[in-house]
N, CA, C and O atoms as a Maestro MAE file, in Angstrom:
{
 s_m_m2io_version
 :::
 2.0.0
}

f_m_ct {
 s_m_title
 :::
 protein
 m_atom[284] {
  # First column is atom index #
  i_m_mmod_type
  r_m_x_coord
  r_m_y_coord
  r_m_z_coord
  i_m_residue_number
  s_m_chain_name
  s_m_pdb_residue_name
  s_m_pdb_atom_name
  i_m_atomic_number
  :::
  1 25 -66.209 6.150 29.046 1 A "MET " " N  " 7
  2 3 -65.658 7.333 29.649 1 A "MET " " CA " 6
  3 2 -65.051 6.929 30.994 1 A "MET " " C  " 6
  4 15 -65.631 6.122 31.720 1 A "MET " " O  " 8
  5 25 -63.904 7.481 31.321 2 A "ILE " " N  " 7
  6 3 -63.239 7.221 32.596 2 A "ILE " " CA " 6
  7 2 -63.088 8.539 33.349 2 A "ILE " " C  " 6
  8 15 -62.621 9.531 32.789 2 A "ILE " " O  " 8
  9 25 -63.485 8.545 34.620 3 A "VAL " " N  " 7
  10 3 -63.338 9.719 35.469 3 A "VAL " " CA " 6
  11 2 -62.365 9.359 36.581 3 A "VAL " " C  " 6
  12 15 -62.620 8.451 37.372 3 A "VAL " " O  " 8
  13 25 -61.243 10.081 36.634 4 A "TYR " " N  " 7
  14 3 -60.175 9.759 37.575 4 A "TYR " " CA " 6
  15 2 -59.618 11.052 38.153 4 A "TYR " " C  " 6
  16 15 -59.363 12.008 37.421 4 A "TYR " " O  " 8
  17 25 -59.434 11.079 39.448 5 A "ARG " " N  " 7
  18 3 -58.834 12.211 40.151 5 A "ARG " " CA " 6
  19 2 -59.650 13.496 40.094 5 A "ARG " " C  " 6
  20 15 -59.092 14.592 40.120 5 A "ARG " " O  " 8
  21 25 -60.956 13.363 40.019 6 A "ARG " " N  " 7
  22 3 -61.862 14.503 40.145 6 A "ARG " " CA " 6
  23 2 -63.219 13.975 40.554 6 A "ARG " " C  " 6
  24 15 -63.479 12.774 40.469 6 A "ARG " " O  " 8
  25 25 -64.087 14.875 40.999 7 A "GLN " " N  " 7
  26 3 -65.423 14.486 41.418 7 A "GLN " " CA " 6
  27 2 -66.295 14.160 40.201 7 A "GLN " " C  " 6
  28 15 -66.201 14.809 39.160 7 A "GLN " " O  " 8
  29 25 -67.117 13.173 40.354 8 A "LEU " " N  " 7
  30 3 -68.086 12.828 39.324 8 A "LEU " " CA " 6
  31 2 -69.216 13.848 39.353 8 A "LEU " " C  " 6
  32 15 -69.658 14.244 40.431 8 A "LEU " " O  " 8
  33 25 -69.689 14.277 38.193 9 A "THR " " N  " 7
  34 3 -70.779 15.254 38.131 9 A "THR " " CA " 6
  35 2 -71.999 14.634 37.446 9 A "THR " " C  " 6
  36 15 -71.895 13.622 36.752 9 A "THR " " O  " 8
  37 25 -73.136 15.254 37.656 10 A "GLU " " N  " 7
  38 3 -74.362 14.801 36.995 10 A "GLU " " CA " 6
  39 2 -74.238 14.934 35.482 10 A "GLU " " C  " 6
  40 15 -74.827 14.147 34.741 10 A "GLU " " O  " 8
  41 25 -73.483 15.916 35.023 11 A "ASP " " N  " 7
  42 3 -73.267 16.115 33.595 11 A "ASP " " CA " 6
  43 2 -72.522 14.938 32.972 11 A "ASP " " C  " 6
  44 15 -72.812 14.552 31.840 11 A "ASP " " O  " 8
  45 25 -71.555 14.361 33.707 12 A "ASP " " N  " 7
  46 3 -70.827 13.188 33.214 12 A "ASP " " CA " 6
  47 2 -71.797 12.039 32.929 12 A "ASP " " C  " 6
  48 15 -71.706 11.373 31.897 12 A "ASP " " O  " 8
  49 25 -72.717 11.823 33.854 13 A "ILE " " N  " 7
  50 3 -73.667 10.723 33.714 13 A "ILE " " CA " 6
  51 2 -74.691 11.015 32.623 13 A "ILE " " C  " 6
  52 15 -75.078 10.116 31.877 13 A "ILE " " O  " 8
  53 25 -75.129 12.263 32.529 14 A "SER " " N  " 7
  54 3 -76.140 12.614 31.525 14 A "SER " " CA " 6
  55 2 -75.599 12.492 30.101 14 A "SER " " C  " 6
  56 15 -76.384 12.356 29.164 14 A "SER " " O  " 8
  57 25 -74.297 12.537 29.918 15 A "GLN " " N  " 7
  58 3 -73.693 12.414 28.592 15 A "GLN " " CA " 6
  59 2 -73.541 10.973 28.129 15 A "GLN " " C  " 6
  60 15 -73.181 10.731 26.977 15 A "GLN " " O  " 8
  61 25 -73.812 10.004 29.014 16 A "LEU " " N  " 7
  62 3 -73.713 8.596 28.630 16 A "LEU " " CA " 6
  63 2 -74.746 8.257 27.561 16 A "LEU " " C  " 6
  64 15 -75.923 8.594 27.689 16 A "LEU " " O  " 8
  65 25 -74.301 7.600 26.530 17 A "LYS " " N  " 7
  66 3 -75.211 7.128 25.499 17 A "LYS " " CA " 6
  67 2 -75.676 5.723 25.861 17 A "LYS " " C  " 6
  68 15 -75.116 5.090 26.756 17 A "LYS " " O  " 8
  69 25 -76.690 5.242 25.171 18 A "LYS " " N  " 7
  70 3 -77.209 3.902 25.412 18 A "LYS " " CA " 6
  71 2 -76.085 2.876 25.245 18 A "LYS " " C  " 6
  72 15 -75.313 2.947 24.289 18 A "LYS " " O  " 8
  73 25 -75.998 1.935 26.169 19 A "ASP " " N  " 7
  74 3 -75.013 0.844 26.172 19 A "ASP " " CA " 6
  75 2 -73.569 1.333 26.317 19 A "ASP " " C  " 6
  76 15 -72.642 0.591 25.992 19 A "ASP " " O  " 8
  77 25 -73.359 2.542 26.791 20 A "GLU " " N  " 7
  78 3 -72.025 3.061 27.059 20 A "GLU " " CA " 6
  79 2 -71.758 2.930 28.557 20 A "GLU " " C  " 6
  80 15 -72.688 2.956 29.363 20 A "GLU " " O  " 8
  81 25 -70.484 2.788 28.925 21 A "GLN " " N  " 7
  82 3 -70.136 2.602 30.334 21 A "GLN " " CA " 6
  83 2 -69.229 3.733 30.814 21 A "GLN " " C  " 6
  84 15 -68.337 4.186 30.097 21 A "GLN " " O  " 8
  85 25 -69.481 4.173 32.038 22 A "LEU " " N  " 7
  86 3 -68.638 5.161 32.694 22 A "LEU " " CA " 6
  87 2 -67.935 4.455 33.849 22 A "LEU " " C  " 6
  88 15 -68.571 3.731 34.615 22 A "LEU " " O  " 8
  89 25 -66.637 4.660 33.976 23 A "ILE " " N  " 7
  90 3 -65.872 4.102 35.091 23 A "ILE " " CA " 6
  91 2 -65.384 5.270 35.937 23 A "ILE " " C  " 6
  92 15 -64.695 6.164 35.445 23 A "ILE " " O  " 8
  93 25 -65.749 5.253 37.213 24 A "TYR " " N  " 7
  94 3 -65.380 6.315 38.145 24 A "TYR " " CA " 6
  95 2 -64.518 5.720 39.253 24 A "TYR " " C  " 6
  96 15 -64.984 4.894 40.037 24 A "TYR " " O  " 8
  97 25 -63.262 6.144 39.311 25 A "TYR " " N  " 7
  98 3 -62.354 5.679 40.358 25 A "TYR " " CA " 6
  99 2 -62.600 6.514 41.605 25 A "TYR " " C  " 6
  100 15 -62.156 7.658 41.697 25 A "TYR " " O  " 8
  101 25 -63.313 5.932 42.562 26 A "TYR " " N  " 7
  102 3 -63.727 6.614 43.781 26 A "TYR " " CA " 6
  103 2 -62.533 6.892 44.691 26 A "TYR " " C  " 6
  104 15 -62.388 7.998 45.212 26 A "TYR " " O  " 8
  105 25 -61.690 5.898 44.879 27 A "ASN " " N  " 7
  106 3 -60.441 6.043 45.633 27 A "ASN " " CA " 6
  107 2 -59.475 4.980 45.142 27 A "ASN " " C  " 6
  108 15 -59.701 4.390 44.085 27 A "ASN " " O  " 8
  109 25 -58.409 4.721 45.879 28 A "ASN " " N  " 7
  110 3 -57.403 3.759 45.424 28 A "ASN " " CA " 6
  111 2 -57.886 2.313 45.470 28 A "ASN " " C  " 6
  112 15 -57.249 1.442 44.877 28 A "ASN " " O  " 8
  113 25 -58.986 2.034 46.153 29 A "ASN " " N  " 7
  114 3 -59.469 0.665 46.314 29 A "ASN " " CA " 6
  115 2 -60.799 0.373 45.633 29 A "ASN " " C  " 6
  116 15 -61.101 -0.785 45.346 29 A "ASN " " O  " 8
  117 25 -61.596 1.401 45.371 30 A "ILE " " N  " 7
  118 3 -62.962 1.199 44.892 30 A "ILE " " CA " 6
  119 2 -63.214 1.992 43.612 30 A "ILE " " C  " 6
  120 15 -62.812 3.148 43.477 30 A "ILE " " O  " 8
  121 25 -63.895 1.327 42.680 31 A "ALA " " N  " 7
  122 3 -64.334 1.977 41.443 31 A "ALA " " CA " 6
  123 2 -65.818 1.696 41.249 31 A "ALA " " C  " 6
  124 15 -66.321 0.649 41.655 31 A "ALA " " O  " 8
  125 25 -66.507 2.636 40.630 32 A "PHE " " N  " 7
  126 3 -67.908 2.462 40.270 32 A "PHE " " CA " 6
  127 2 -68.005 2.400 38.750 32 A "PHE " " C  " 6
  128 15 -67.312 3.139 38.050 32 A "PHE " " O  " 8
  129 25 -68.855 1.527 38.245 33 A "THR " " N  " 7
  130 3 -69.175 1.539 36.824 33 A "THR " " CA " 6
  131 2 -70.650 1.878 36.695 33 A "THR " " C  " 6
  132 15 -71.484 1.384 37.454 33 A "THR " " O  " 8
  133 25 -70.960 2.729 35.722 34 A "VAL " " N  " 7
  134 3 -72.339 3.149 35.476 34 A "VAL " " CA " 6
  135 2 -72.653 2.840 34.023 34 A "VAL " " C  " 6
  136 15 -71.955 3.291 33.114 34 A "VAL " " O  " 8
  137 25 -73.709 2.068 33.815 35 A "ASN " " N  " 7
  138 3 -74.172 1.745 32.468 35 A "ASN " " CA " 6
  139 2 -75.519 2.396 32.239 35 A "ASN " " C  " 6
  140 15 -76.368 2.416 33.130 35 A "ASN " " O  " 8
  141 25 -75.713 2.926 31.049 36 A "ASN " " N  " 7
  142 3 -76.985 3.531 30.673 36 A "ASN " " CA " 6
  143 2 -77.746 2.540 29.810 36 A "ASN " " C  " 6
  144 15 -77.452 2.387 28.625 36 A "ASN " " O  " 8
  145 25 -78.719 1.871 30.401 37 A "ASN " " N  " 7
  146 3 -79.606 0.984 29.657 37 A "ASN " " CA " 6
  147 2 -80.896 1.735 29.381 37 A "ASN " " C  " 6
  148 15 -81.067 2.859 29.853 37 A "ASN " " O  " 8
  149 25 -81.784 1.151 28.645 38 A "VAL " " N  " 7
  150 3 -83.037 1.806 28.285 38 A "VAL " " CA " 6
  151 2 -83.852 2.066 29.551 38 A "VAL " " C  " 6
  152 15 -84.332 1.128 30.189 38 A "VAL " " O  " 8
  153 25 -84.008 3.346 29.913 39 A "GLY " " N  " 7
  154 3 -84.839 3.734 31.030 39 A "GLY " " CA " 6
  155 2 -84.255 3.538 32.409 39 A "GLY " " C  " 6
  156 15 -84.939 3.795 33.400 39 A "GLY " " O  " 8
  157 25 -83.016 3.093 32.512 40 A "GLU " " N  " 7
  158 3 -82.424 2.902 33.840 40 A "GLU " " CA " 6
  159 2 -80.896 2.988 33.777 40 A "GLU " " C  " 6
  160 15 -80.285 2.862 32.716 40 A "GLU " " O  " 8
  161 25 -80.309 3.204 34.945 41 A "TYR " " N  " 7
  162 3 -78.859 3.199 35.094 41 A "TYR " " CA " 6
  163 2 -78.494 2.025 35.994 41 A "TYR " " C  " 6
  164 15 -79.099 1.834 37.049 41 A "TYR " " O  " 8
  165 25 -77.509 1.243 35.578 42 A "VAL " " N  " 7
  166 3 -77.020 0.135 36.389 42 A "VAL " " CA " 6
  167 2 -75.685 0.567 36.985 42 A "VAL " " C  " 6
  168 15 -74.737 0.881 36.266 42 A "VAL " " O  " 8
  169 25 -75.632 0.576 38.310 43 A "LEU " " N  " 7
  170 3 -74.466 1.054 39.051 43 A "LEU " " CA " 6
  171 2 -73.838 -0.121 39.782 43 A "LEU " " C  " 6
  172 15 -74.513 -0.834 40.525 43 A "LEU " " O  " 8
  173 25 -72.531 -0.319 39.566 44 A "ARG " " N  " 7
  174 3 -71.816 -1.409 40.224 44 A "ARG " " CA " 6
  175 2 -70.615 -0.854 40.977 44 A "ARG " " C  " 6
  176 15 -69.852 -0.048 40.445 44 A "ARG " " O  " 8
  177 25 -70.460 -1.293 42.213 45 A "LYS " " N  " 7
  178 3 -69.329 -0.901 43.045 45 A "LYS " " CA " 6
  179 2 -68.382 -2.094 43.095 45 A "LYS " " C  " 6
  180 15 -68.788 -3.198 43.457 45 A "LYS " " O  " 8
  181 25 -67.101 -1.868 42.727 46 A "ARG " " N  " 7
  182 3 -66.145 -2.969 42.632 46 A "ARG " " CA " 6
  183 2 -64.833 -2.629 43.344 46 A "ARG " " C  " 6
  184 15 -64.446 -1.466 43.457 46 A "ARG " " O  " 8
  185 25 -64.167 -3.677 43.816 47 A "LEU " " N  " 7
  186 3 -62.794 -3.527 44.292 47 A "LEU " " CA " 6
  187 2 -61.890 -3.454 43.068 47 A "LEU " " C  " 6
  188 15 -62.063 -4.228 42.126 47 A "LEU " " O  " 8
  189 25 -60.940 -2.543 43.068 48 A "ILE " " N  " 7
  190 3 -60.091 -2.340 41.896 48 A "ILE " " CA " 6
  191 2 -59.107 -3.495 41.693 48 A "ILE " " C  " 6
  192 15 -58.939 -3.978 40.574 48 A "ILE " " O  " 8
  193 25 -58.463 -3.934 42.766 49 A "TYR " " N  " 7
  194 3 -57.356 -4.873 42.601 49 A "TYR " " CA " 6
  195 2 -57.770 -6.271 42.167 49 A "TYR " " C  " 6
  196 15 -56.959 -6.974 41.564 49 A "TYR " " O  " 8
  197 25 -59.006 -6.710 42.448 50 A "ASP " " N  " 7
  198 3 -59.410 -8.039 41.991 50 A "ASP " " CA " 6
  199 2 -60.760 -8.049 41.262 50 A "ASP " " C  " 6
  200 15 -61.281 -9.119 40.947 50 A "ASP " " O  " 8
  201 25 -61.326 -6.874 40.994 51 A "ASP " " N  " 7
  202 3 -62.568 -6.711 40.248 51 A "ASP " " CA " 6
  203 2 -63.748 -7.406 40.923 51 A "ASP " " C  " 6
  204 15 -64.701 -7.810 40.256 51 A "ASP " " O  " 8
  205 25 -63.682 -7.544 42.243 52 A "LYS " " N  " 7
  206 3 -64.762 -8.179 43.002 52 A "LYS " " CA " 6
  207 2 -65.954 -7.232 43.096 52 A "LYS " " C  " 6
  208 15 -65.804 -6.065 43.460 52 A "LYS " " O  " 8
  209 25 -67.132 -7.742 42.767 53 A "LEU " " N  " 7
  210 3 -68.354 -6.956 42.843 53 A "LEU " " CA " 6
  211 2 -68.808 -6.838 44.289 53 A "LEU " " C  " 6
  212 15 -69.039 -7.847 44.954 53 A "LEU " " O  " 8
  213 25 -68.939 -5.599 44.783 54 A "LEU " " N  " 7
  214 3 -69.378 -5.362 46.151 54 A "LEU " " CA " 6
  215 2 -70.875 -5.073 46.226 54 A "LEU " " C  " 6
  216 15 -71.562 -5.583 47.111 54 A "LEU " " O  " 8
  217 25 -71.382 -4.257 45.301 55 A "GLU " " N  " 7
  218 3 -72.794 -3.883 45.279 55 A "GLU " " CA " 6
  219 2 -73.231 -3.684 43.838 55 A "GLU " " C  " 6
  220 15 -72.426 -3.367 42.962 55 A "GLU " " O  " 8
  221 25 -74.525 -3.876 43.613 56 A "GLU " " N  " 7
  222 3 -75.108 -3.588 42.306 56 A "GLU " " CA " 6
  223 2 -76.491 -2.990 42.520 56 A "GLU " " C  " 6
  224 15 -77.298 -3.522 43.283 56 A "GLU " " O  " 8
  225 25 -76.759 -1.871 41.834 57 A "HIS " " N  " 7
  226 3 -78.031 -1.162 41.963 57 A "HIS " " CA " 6
  227 2 -78.566 -0.850 40.573 57 A "HIS " " C  " 6
  228 15 -77.803 -0.590 39.643 57 A "HIS " " O  " 8
  229 25 -79.878 -0.878 40.447 58 A "SER " " N  " 7
  230 3 -80.542 -0.455 39.226 58 A "SER " " CA " 6
  231 2 -81.479 0.695 39.602 58 A "SER " " C  " 6
  232 15 -82.435 0.510 40.355 58 A "SER " " O  " 8
  233 25 -81.190 1.884 39.063 59 A "VAL " " N  " 7
  234 3 -81.965 3.073 39.419 59 A "VAL " " CA " 6
  235 2 -82.425 3.792 38.145 59 A "VAL " " C  " 6
  236 15 -81.921 3.534 37.052 59 A "VAL " " O  " 8
  237 25 -83.381 4.686 38.312 60 A "ARG " " N  " 7
  238 3 -83.966 5.372 37.152 60 A "ARG " " CA " 6
  239 2 -83.440 6.785 36.919 60 A "ARG " " C  " 6
  240 15 -83.485 7.273 35.790 60 A "ARG " " O  " 8
  241 25 -82.944 7.453 37.957 61 A "THR " " N  " 7
  242 3 -82.551 8.856 37.781 61 A "THR " " CA " 6
  243 2 -81.073 9.066 38.092 61 A "THR " " C  " 6
  244 15 -80.448 8.271 38.794 61 A "THR " " O  " 8
  245 25 -80.533 10.148 37.555 62 A "ILE " " N  " 7
  246 3 -79.143 10.516 37.807 62 A "ILE " " CA " 6
  247 2 -78.959 10.899 39.265 62 A "ILE " " C  " 6
  248 15 -77.917 10.612 39.853 62 A "ILE " " O  " 8
  249 25 -79.959 11.544 39.855 63 A "ALA " " N  " 7
  250 3 -79.881 11.934 41.270 63 A "ALA " " CA " 6
  251 2 -79.723 10.705 42.164 63 A "ALA " " C  " 6
  252 15 -78.991 10.752 43.153 63 A "ALA " " O  " 8
  253 25 -80.402 9.609 41.827 64 A "GLN " " N  " 7
  254 3 -80.261 8.376 42.602 64 A "GLN " " CA " 6
  255 2 -78.850 7.802 42.470 64 A "GLN " " C  " 6
  256 15 -78.293 7.291 43.442 64 A "GLN " " O  " 8
  257 25 -78.279 7.886 41.285 65 A "VAL " " N  " 7
  258 3 -76.898 7.408 41.063 65 A "VAL " " CA " 6
  259 2 -75.941 8.214 41.936 65 A "VAL " " C  " 6
  260 15 -75.090 7.646 42.621 65 A "VAL " " O  " 8
  261 25 -76.082 9.531 41.911 66 A "MET " " N  " 7
  262 3 -75.189 10.398 42.695 66 A "MET " " CA " 6
  263 2 -75.331 10.124 44.191 66 A "MET " " C  " 6
  264 15 -74.334 10.128 44.913 66 A "MET " " O  " 8
  265 25 -76.546 9.889 44.664 67 A "LYS " " N  " 7
  266 3 -76.790 9.625 46.075 67 A "LYS " " CA " 6
  267 2 -76.095 8.335 46.517 67 A "LYS " " C  " 6
  268 15 -75.494 8.297 47.591 67 A "LYS " " O  " 8
  269 25 -76.171 7.294 45.712 68 A "ILE " " N  " 7
  270 3 -75.520 6.016 46.045 68 A "ILE " " CA " 6
  271 2 -74.009 6.181 46.083 68 A "ILE " " C  " 6
  272 15 -73.356 5.660 46.986 68 A "ILE " " O  " 8
  273 25 -73.447 6.892 45.125 69 A "ILE " " N  " 7
  274 3 -71.994 7.073 45.077 69 A "ILE " " CA " 6
  275 2 -71.505 7.891 46.269 69 A "ILE " " C  " 6
  276 15 -70.451 7.588 46.829 69 A "ILE " " O  " 8
  277 25 -72.242 8.908 46.659 70 A "LYS " " N  " 7
  278 3 -71.815 9.752 47.780 70 A "LYS " " CA " 6
  279 2 -71.927 9.053 49.119 70 A "LYS " " C  " 6
  280 15 -71.251 9.445 50.069 70 A "LYS " " O  " 8
  281 25 -72.764 8.025 49.226 71 A "ASN " " N  " 7
  282 3 -72.924 7.300 50.485 71 A "ASN " " CA " 6
  283 2 -72.071 6.109 50.432 71 A "ASN " " C  " 6
  284 15 -72.035 5.333 51.386 71 A "ASN " " O  " 8
  :::
 }
 m_bond[283] {
  # First column is bond index #
  i_m_from
  i_m_to
  i_m_order
  :::
  1 1 2 1
  2 2 3 1
  3 3 4 2
  4 3 5 1
  5 5 6 1
  6 6 7 1
  7 7 8 2
  8 7 9 1
  9 9 10 1
  10 10 11 1
  11 11 12 2
  12 11 13 1
  13 13 14 1
  14 14 15 1
  15 15 16 2
  16 15 17 1
  17 17 18 1
  18 18 19 1
  19 19 20 2
  20 19 21 1
  21 21 22 1
  22 22 23 1
  23 23 24 2
  24 23 25 1
  25 25 26 1
  26 26 27 1
  27 27 28 2
  28 27 29 1
  29 29 30 1
  30 30 31 1
  31 31 32 2
  32 31 33 1
  33 33 34 1
  34 34 35 1
  35 35 36 2
  36 35 37 1
  37 37 38 1
  38 38 39 1
  39 39 40 2
  40 39 41 1
  41 41 42 1
  42 42 43 1
  43 43 44 2
  44 43 45 1
  45 45 46 1
  46 46 47 1
  47 47 48 2
  48 47 49 1
  49 49 50 1
  50 50 51 1
  51 51 52 2
  52 51 53 1
  53 53 54 1
  54 54 55 1
  55 55 56 2
  56 55 57 1
  57 57 58 1
  58 58 59 1
  59 59 60 2
  60 59 61 1
  61 61 62 1
  62 62 63 1
  63 63 64 2
  64 63 65 1
  65 65 66 1
  66 66 67 1
  67 67 68 2
  68 67 69 1
  69 69 70 1
  70 70 71 1
  71 71 72 2
  72 71 73 1
  73 73 74 1
  74 74 75 1
  75 75 76 2
  76 75 77 1
  77 77 78 1
  78 78 79 1
  79 79 80 2
  80 79 81 1
  81 81 82 1
  82 82 83 1
  83 83 84 2
  84 83 85 1
  85 85 86 1
  86 86 87 1
  87 87 88 2
  88 87 89 1
  89 89 90 1
  90 90 91 1
  91 91 92 2
  92 91 93 1
  93 93 94 1
  94 94 95 1
  95 95 96 2
  96 95 97 1
  97 97 98 1
  98 98 99 1
  99 99 100 2
  100 99 101 1
  101 101 102 1
  102 102 103 1
  103 103 104 2
  104 103 105 1
  105 105 106 1
  106 106 107 1
  107 107 108 2
  108 107 109 1
  109 109 110 1
  110 110 111 1
  111 111 112 2
  112 111 113 1
  113 113 114 1
  114 114 115 1
  115 115 116 2
  116 115 117 1
  117 117 118 1
  118 118 119 1
  119 119 120 2
  120 119 121 1
  121 121 122 1
  122 122 123 1
  123 123 124 2
  124 123 125 1
  125 125 126 1
  126 126 127 1
  127 127 128 2
  128 127 129 1
  129 129 130 1
  130 130 131 1
  131 131 132 2
  132 131 133 1
  133 133 134 1
  134 134 135 1
  135 135 136 2
  136 135 137 1
  137 137 138 1
  138 138 139 1
  139 139 140 2
  140 139 141 1
  141 141 142 1
  142 142 143 1
  143 143 144 2
  144 143 145 1
  145 145 146 1
  146 146 147 1
  147 147 148 2
  148 147 149 1
  149 149 150 1
  150 150 151 1
  151 151 152 2
  152 151 153 1
  153 153 154 1
  154 154 155 1
  155 155 156 2
  156 155 157 1
  157 157 158 1
  158 158 159 1
  159 159 160 2
  160 159 161 1
  161 161 162 1
  162 162 163 1
  163 163 164 2
  164 163 165 1
  165 165 166 1
  166 166 167 1
  167 167 168 2
  168 167 169 1
  169 169 170 1
  170 170 171 1
  171 171 172 2
  172 171 173 1
  173 173 174 1
  174 174 175 1
  175 175 176 2
  176 175 177 1
  177 177 178 1
  178 178 179 1
  179 179 180 2
  180 179 181 1
  181 181 182 1
  182 182 183 1
  183 183 184 2
  184 183 185 1
  185 185 186 1
  186 186 187 1
  187 187 188 2
  188 187 189 1
  189 189 190 1
  190 190 191 1
  191 191 192 2
  192 191 193 1
  193 193 194 1
  194 194 195 1
  195 195 196 2
  196 195 197 1
  197 197 198 1
  198 198 199 1
  199 199 200 2
  200 199 201 1
  201 201 202 1
  202 202 203 1
  203 203 204 2
  204 203 205 1
  205 205 206 1
  206 206 207 1
  207 207 208 2
  208 207 209 1
  209 209 210 1
  210 210 211 1
  211 211 212 2
  212 211 213 1
  213 213 214 1
  214 214 215 1
  215 215 216 2
  216 215 217 1
  217 217 218 1
  218 218 219 1
  219 219 220 2
  220 219 221 1
  221 221 222 1
  222 222 223 1
  223 223 224 2
  224 223 225 1
  225 225 226 1
  226 226 227 1
  227 227 228 2
  228 227 229 1
  229 229 230 1
  230 230 231 1
  231 231 232 2
  232 231 233 1
  233 233 234 1
  234 234 235 1
  235 235 236 2
  236 235 237 1
  237 237 238 1
  238 238 239 1
  239 239 240 2
  240 239 241 1
  241 241 242 1
  242 242 243 1
  243 243 244 2
  244 243 245 1
  245 245 246 1
  246 246 247 1
  247 247 248 2
  248 247 249 1
  249 249 250 1
  250 250 251 1
  251 251 252 2
  252 251 253 1
  253 253 254 1
  254 254 255 1
  255 255 256 2
  256 255 257 1
  257 257 258 1
  258 258 259 1
  259 259 260 2
  260 259 261 1
  261 261 262 1
  262 262 263 1
  263 263 264 2
  264 263 265 1
  265 265 266 1
  266 266 267 1
  267 267 268 2
  268 267 269 1
  269 269 270 1
  270 270 271 1
  271 271 272 2
  272 271 273 1
  273 273 274 1
  274 274 275 1
  275 275 276 2
  276 275 277 1
  277 277 278 1
  278 278 279 1
  279 279 280 2
  280 279 281 1
  281 281 282 1
  282 282 283 1
  283 283 284 2
  :::
 }
}
């Protein structure tokens, strides 16, 4: 699933199936990818133009994912 030009919602993340990836374009330079693994969400913050990994987090709840993206 790709989310572009709108705010990411908790519903978007809750609809992720196991081993599915969500790509959220935060702005023109940064994108977040969210993977739903068994019992956890893996969140990666990347630069768009060269796919450089800036941060990686492993969290258990959707609220934690939203908090990281908003900060």
